[in-house]
C-alpha positions in Angstrom: 0.4 -0.4 0.3 2.9 1.9 0.2 3.8 1.9 -3.0 1.0 3.0 -4.4 0.9 5.8 -1.9 4.4 6.6 -3.0 2.6 6.7 -6.5 -0.3 8.6 -6.1 1.8 10.8 -4.2 4.6 11.4 -7.1 1.5 11.5 -9.6 0.0 13.9 -7.7 3.1 16.4 -7.4 3.5 15.7 -11.4 0.2 16.5 -11.5 0.6 19.5 -9.3 3.4 21.0 -10.6 2.5 20.6 -14.5 -1.0 23.5 -12.9 1.8 25.4 -11.5 3.6 26.4 -14.9 0.1 26.4 -16.5 -1.1 28.7 -14.3 2.6 31.0 -14.3 2.0 30.8 -18.4 -1.8 32.0 -18.3 -0.6 34.8 -16.0 2.3 35.7 -18.0 0.2 36.5 -21.1 -2.2 38.1 -19.6 0.3 40.4 -18.3 1.9 40.9 -21.6 1.3 44.2 -23.4 -1.7 44.3 -26.1 0.1 45.0 -29.7 -2.4 46.6 -32.3 -1.9 47.1 -36.2 -3.5 50.1 -38.1 -4.8 50.6 -41.5 -6.5 53.1 -43.7 -8.9 53.4 -46.6 -10.1 55.4 -49.0 -13.9 56.4 -49.0 -14.8 58.0 -52.7 -18.1 59.2 -54.0 -18.7 60.6 -57.7 -21.4 63.4 -58.3 -22.6 64.1 -62.0 -24.0 66.4 -63.2 -27.8 65.9 -63.7 -31.1 67.9 -65.3 -34.6 67.2 -66.1 -37.0 69.4 -67.7 -40.8 69.5 -68.2 -43.7 71.8 -69.7 -46.7 72.8 -69.5 -49.4 73.2 -72.0 -49.7 76.6 -73.8 -53.4 77.3 -74.1 -54.2 80.3 -76.0 -57.9 79.5 -75.0 -60.3 77.3 -75.2 -63.2 79.0 -76.8 -61.6 81.8 -79.1 -63.7 84.6 -81.1 -61.8 84.8 -84.3 -63.8 87.9 -85.4 -64.5 89.6 -82.2 -60.6 88.3 -80.4 -57.9 91.2 -81.0 -54.8 90.1 -82.3 -52.2 89.6 -82.2 -53.1 86.7 -79.2 -50.9 86.1 -76.6 -50.6 83.3 -74.5 -47.9 81.7 -71.9 -46.9 78.6 -70.8 -44.0 77.1 -67.7 -41.0 74.8 -68.5 -39.3 73.5 -65.3 -36.0 73.3 -65.2 -34.4 71.1 -62.5 -30.8 70.7 -62.4 -27.7 69.8 -59.9 -25.9 72.4 -58.2 -23.9 74.8 -60.5 -24.3 72.7 -63.0 -24.8 74.8 -66.5 -27.4 74.4 -69.0 -29.1 75.7 -72.5 -32.6 74.9 -73.3 -33.4 74.5 -76.8 -37.2 74.7 -78.4 -37.5 72.6 -81.9 -40.0 74.7 -84.4 -42.6 71.8 -84.2 -43.7 69.3 -85.3 -45.4 70.7 -88.2 -42.9 73.5 -89.3 -41.4 71.0 -91.5 -37.9 71.1 -90.2 -36.9 71.2 -86.6 -35.1 74.4 -87.3 -37.9 76.4 -89.5 -39.1 78.6 -86.7 -40.6 80.9 -88.9 -43.1 78.5 -89.9 -44.2 77.1 -86.5 -47.3 76.0 -86.9 -50.5 74.2 -85.0 -52.7 72.1 -87.4 -56.2 70.8 -87.3 -56.5 68.3 -90.5 -55.1 70.4 -93.4 -56.3 73.8 -91.7 -53.3 75.9 -89.9 -52.6 78.3 -87.4 -49.4 79.9 -87.2 -47.5 81.0 -83.4 -44.4 81.7 -82.6 -42.5 81.4 -79.1 -40.4 83.5 -77.7 -37.9 83.8 -74.7 -39.3 87.5 -73.5 -42.1 88.9 -72.4 -41.8 91.5 -75.8 -42.3 88.8 -78.0 -38.7 89.9 -79.3 -36.4 87.0 -79.2 -37.8 83.8 -80.6 -36.8 80.6 -78.5 -35.6 77.9 -80.7 -32.1 76.2 -80.6 -29.4 78.6 -81.3 -29.6 78.8 -85.2 -31.8 80.5 -87.8 -32.4 83.6 -86.0 -33.1 82.0 -82.7 -31.9 81.6 -79.1 -31.7 79.3 -76.4 -32.6 79.8 -72.7 -29.4 79.5 -70.2 -29.0 78.9 -66.9 -27.4 77.2 -64.2 -28.3 74.7 -61.6 -29.1 75.1 -58.0 -30.3 71.5 -57.4 -33.9 72.9 -56.8 -36.3 73.5 -59.6 -36.4 76.8 -61.8 -38.9 77.9 -63.7 -38.4 79.7 -67.3 -41.7 81.3 -69.0 -42.9 80.8 -72.8 -44.4 83.4 -74.2 -46.2 82.4 -77.3 -48.1 84.8 -79.7 -50.3 83.7 -82.8 -49.8 87.1 -85.0 -53.7 87.1 -86.7 -56.5 84.8 -86.4 -57.6 86.1 -90.3 -59.8 83.6 -92.3 -58.9 80.9 -89.2 -61.2 78.0 -90.0 -62.9 76.9 -87.0 -61.4 74.2 -85.1 -59.4 72.7 -82.4 -55.5 73.3 -83.4 -52.5 71.8 -81.8 -48.5 71.4 -82.6 -46.1 69.2 -80.3 -42.6 71.1 -79.9 -39.6 69.2 -78.3 -37.7 70.6 -75.4 -34.1 70.2 -75.6 -32.0 70.4 -72.5 -28.3 70.6 -72.5 -25.7 70.3 -69.6 
């Protein structure tokens, strides 16, 4: 039995020494100074220039009496332009679907079947500067975006109602914004 006790005692002693070594190693690693490593990375964004444009109908009237209405007959409409902040832009109007060419501004015409009604679009309320695409004696409207909606007025004029045939007249004008 004594042999067994001695063996058991030596085994226990070995286990106790092993545990003491492990505790010392654990305590040493806990008290070691922590290290840090750092790096950097880039954060980027690319903002592009952007614009949108929309328009409202230019309606000269829905019940025009050609015998009682003085001419020229004027009307106005608006375009709403929204461009990103500081973006320069130019707004052009074509001559309309019935003018016989996109830059044929002197022939802007509304139609009702084969019947026609001449009109013109202008940049100014005095109706002296034709709004077009910058060619053929026409001008465009330039501006700079603010990031918010900007309203541009379109001034229209029907120069004469003489000999006009009754009916509903229409034309479609294309708006182009360059930025």
